C-alpha positions in Angstrom: 0.0 0.0 0.0 1.2 3.5 -0.9 2.3 5.6 2.1 -0.2 8.3 1.3 -3.0 5.8 1.1 -1.9 4.2 4.4 -2.1 7.5 6.2 -5.4 8.4 4.5 -6.8 5.0 5.7 -5.5 5.6 9.2 -7.3 9.0 9.3 -10.5 7.5 7.9 -10.5 4.5 10.3 -9.8 6.8 13.2 -12.8 8.9 12.3 -14.9 5.8 12.0 -13.9 4.9 15.5 -14.9 8.3 16.8 -18.3 7.8 15.2 -18.8 4.4 16.7 -17.8 5.6 20.1 -20.3 8.5 19.8 -23.0 6.1 18.8 -22.2 4.0 21.9 -22.4 7.0 24.1 -25.8 8.0 22.6 -27.2 4.5 23.1 -25.9 4.4 26.7 -27.5 7.8 27.4 -30.8 6.5 26.0 -30.6 3.5 28.3 -29.9 5.7 31.3 -32.9 8.0 30.3 -35.1 5.0 30.1 -34.3 3.9 33.7 -31.7 1.3 32.9 -33.8 -1.6 34.2 -37.1 -3.3 33.4 -38.9 -3.3 30.1 -40.2 0.3 29.9 -40.9 1.6 26.4 -39.3 4.9 25.3 -40.0 6.9 22.1 -37.7 6.1 19.2 -36.9 9.7 18.3 -35.3 10.7 15.1 -37.1 10.3 11.8 -38.0 6.6 12.3 -41.7 7.4 12.6 -41.7 7.5 16.5 -41.7 3.7 16.8 -41.3 2.8 20.5 -38.2 0.9 21.4 -38.1 -1.6 24.3 -35.3 -1.2 26.8 -34.1 -4.7 25.9 -33.7 -3.5 22.3 -31.4 -0.7 23.5 -29.3 -3.2 25.4 -28.9 -5.3 22.3 -28.0 -2.1 20.3 -25.5 -1.2 23.0 -23.9 -4.6 22.9 -23.7 -4.5 19.1 -22.3 -1.0 19.1 -19.7 -1.9 21.7 -18.5 -4.9 19.6 -18.2 -2.7 16.5 -16.3 -0.1 18.5 -13.9 -2.6 20.0 -13.3 -4.2 16.6 -12.6 -0.8 15.1 -10.4 0.2 18.0 -8.2 -2.9 17.4 -7.9 -2.0 13.7 -6.9 1.6 14.5 -4.4 0.6 17.1 -2.7 -1.8 14.7 -2.5 1.0 12.1 -1.2 3.5 14.7 1.6 1.2 15.7 2.8 1.0 12.2 2.4 4.7 11.7 4.2 5.4 14.9 7.3 3.5 13.7 7.2 5.4 10.4 6.7 8.8 12.0 9.7 8.1 14.4 12.0 7.9 11.3 11.1 11.5 10.2 14.1 13.8 10.4 12.3 17.0 11.7 10.4 17.4 14.9 7.8 19.6 13.2 7.1 16.8 10.7 6.6 14.3 13.6 4.4 16.7 15.5 2.1 17.5 12.5 1.8 13.8 11.5 0.9 12.8 15.1 -1.6 15.6 15.5 -3.3 14.8 12.2 -3.2 11.0 12.2 -3.2 10.0 15.9 -5.3 12.8 17.4 -7.3 13.5 14.2 -7.0 17.2 14.5 -8.3 19.4 11.7 -5.7 21.5 9.9 -6.9 24.7 11.5 -6.1 23.3 15.0 -2.7 21.9 13.9 -1.8 25.3 12.5 -2.8 27.1 15.7 -0.9 24.6 17.8 2.3 24.8 15.8 2.0 28.6 15.1 2.2 28.1 11.4 -0.3 28.6 8.6 -2.6 25.8 7.4 -0.8 25.9 4.1 2.6 25.5 5.7 1.4 22.6 8.0 0.1 20.8 4.9 3.4 21.4 3.2 5.2 19.9 6.2 2.9 16.9 6.0 3.6 16.5 2.3 7.3 16.7 3.0 7.0 14.0 5.6 5.0 11.7 3.2 7.7 12.3 0.5 10.4 11.4 3.0 8.6 8.2 4.0 8.1 7.2 0.3 11.9 7.0 -0.1 
């Protein structure tokens, strides 16, 4: 796999993990709101037509969401281990910092620029230089 594609995949998989973790938090909150025990019905919410959901359905949804999140977490951790080894070979500390902030912490470019005190354009250039170095 090409280095650029690898880091793109790491970023995308990290974002998927964030979404799965958010989904799990929402389901857990719905369980808490429903009382957490018994078989009380709660409204479905969203645009699903207001179909009531049983608390037991929420527990099943939570279990499934937890499994998906754990599976995704394992995938992301494996990718991050490989990425960490590659990033450690970069010659400049700024390259290492930008790559970690983007691909480990999933920061947007504006936040990376603010944290490094450089422009968005320059931080993207630093990333491009890091990718070019890793392709050698």
